[in-house]
C-alpha positions as CSV (number, residue, x, y, z in Angstrom):
1,Q,124.3,80.9,91.8
2,V,122.3,83.0,94.3
3,Q,123.3,84.5,97.8
4,L,121.1,86.0,100.3
5,V,122.6,88.2,102.9
6,E,120.5,89.5,106.1
7,S,121.7,92.5,108.0
8,G,120.0,94.6,110.7
9,G,120.1,92.2,113.7
10,G,121.4,93.5,117.1
11,L,120.5,93.9,120.7
12,V,117.7,96.0,121.7
13,Q,115.5,96.5,124.7
14,A,111.9,95.4,125.0
15,G,109.7,98.0,123.3
16,G,112.2,99.0,120.9
17,S,112.5,98.6,117.2
18,L,114.8,97.1,114.5
19,R,114.7,96.9,110.9
20,L,116.0,93.9,109.1
21,S,117.2,93.8,105.5
22,C,117.9,90.8,103.2
23,V,119.6,91.3,99.7
24,A,119.7,88.7,97.1
25,S,122.5,88.8,94.5
26,G,123.6,86.5,91.7
27,R,122.2,85.1,88.6
28,I,118.5,86.3,89.2
29,F,115.7,86.5,86.7
30,S,113.0,87.2,89.0
31,I,111.9,86.9,92.6
32,N,108.6,85.6,93.5
33,D,107.8,85.2,97.3
34,M,109.9,86.6,100.0
35,A,109.7,85.6,103.6
36,W,111.2,86.0,107.0
37,Y,111.7,83.1,109.4
38,R,113.0,83.0,112.9
39,Q,114.4,80.2,115.2
40,A,114.6,80.8,118.7
41,P,116.7,78.5,121.0
42,G,115.1,75.1,121.5
43,K,112.4,76.0,119.0
44,Q,111.7,75.0,115.4
45,R,112.1,77.6,112.6
46,E,108.8,79.5,112.1
47,L,107.3,81.7,109.4
48,V,107.2,85.3,110.7
49,A,106.0,87.2,107.7
50,A,105.8,86.7,103.8
51,I,105.1,88.9,101.1
52,T,104.3,88.2,97.5
53,R,105.7,89.9,94.2
54,G,102.3,91.6,94.0
55,G,102.7,93.0,97.7
56,T,100.1,90.6,99.4
57,T,101.4,90.0,103.0
58,D,100.9,87.4,105.6
59,Y,102.0,87.4,109.3
60,A,102.4,85.0,112.2
61,D,99.8,85.9,114.8
62,S,102.4,86.5,117.3
63,V,103.8,89.6,115.4
64,K,100.6,91.0,113.9
65,G,100.5,94.6,114.4
66,R,104.0,94.9,115.5
67,F,105.9,93.7,112.4
68,T,105.7,95.0,108.7
69,I,107.3,93.2,105.9
70,S,108.0,95.3,102.6
71,R,110.0,94.7,99.4
72,D,111.9,96.6,96.9
73,N,111.9,94.8,93.7
74,A,114.5,96.9,91.9
75,K,117.0,96.2,94.8
76,N,116.0,92.5,95.2
77,T,115.6,93.3,98.8
78,V,113.1,92.5,101.5
79,Y,112.6,94.3,104.8
80,L,111.2,93.6,108.2
81,Q,110.3,96.4,110.3
82,M,110.0,95.3,114.0
83,N,108.4,97.5,116.5
84,S,107.3,96.9,120.0
85,L,109.9,94.2,120.3
86,K,109.4,91.6,123.1
87,P,111.8,89.3,124.8
88,E,110.0,86.4,123.0
89,D,111.1,87.9,119.7
90,T,114.6,86.8,120.4
91,A,115.7,84.7,117.6
92,V,118.0,84.1,114.6
93,Y,116.1,85.6,111.7
94,Y,116.4,84.2,108.3
95,C,115.2,85.5,104.9
96,N,113.8,83.1,102.4
97,F,113.2,84.0,98.7
98,V,111.6,82.0,95.8
99,I,114.1,82.8,93.0
100,I,113.9,82.2,89.3
101,T,117.4,82.1,88.1
102,I,118.3,83.1,84.7
103,D,118.4,79.7,83.5
104,Y,114.8,79.7,84.6
105,V,115.0,77.2,87.3
106,G,112.9,78.0,90.5
107,Q,114.1,77.3,93.9
108,N,113.9,78.4,97.5
109,Y,117.1,80.2,98.8
110,W,117.9,80.9,102.4
111,G,120.1,83.5,104.1
112,K,122.5,82.5,106.9
113,G,120.5,84.4,109.4
114,T,121.0,87.4,111.7
115,L,120.6,87.5,115.6
116,V,118.0,89.5,117.2
117,T,118.3,89.7,120.9
118,I,115.4,91.5,123.0
119,S,116.4,92.3,126.5
120,S,114.0,92.9,129.4
């Protein structure tokens, strides 16, 4: 059993910053890919940023240069540093990990989401 919990969301003015965290716990053998998704009202869930275990990153075009994804493998944690926030960044942000459990089964796991609201 694996659980992912996001934190760090909140209300911030346009131009401000937030840092999201997501921590995995449970019967984890290893974590491969880590990613952040978001879902805005009336829109589909979209990939925001991803990072491999080796540290290779990828970003949605809309956040390049503003967001930075990082990970701490020892803490089973992924971070999303969000700078120069825009109202269009308002969404529920979800973390997603590819996790190998201690019984050597690989699956995608989702957090329940944290709300980020950017005011203008």
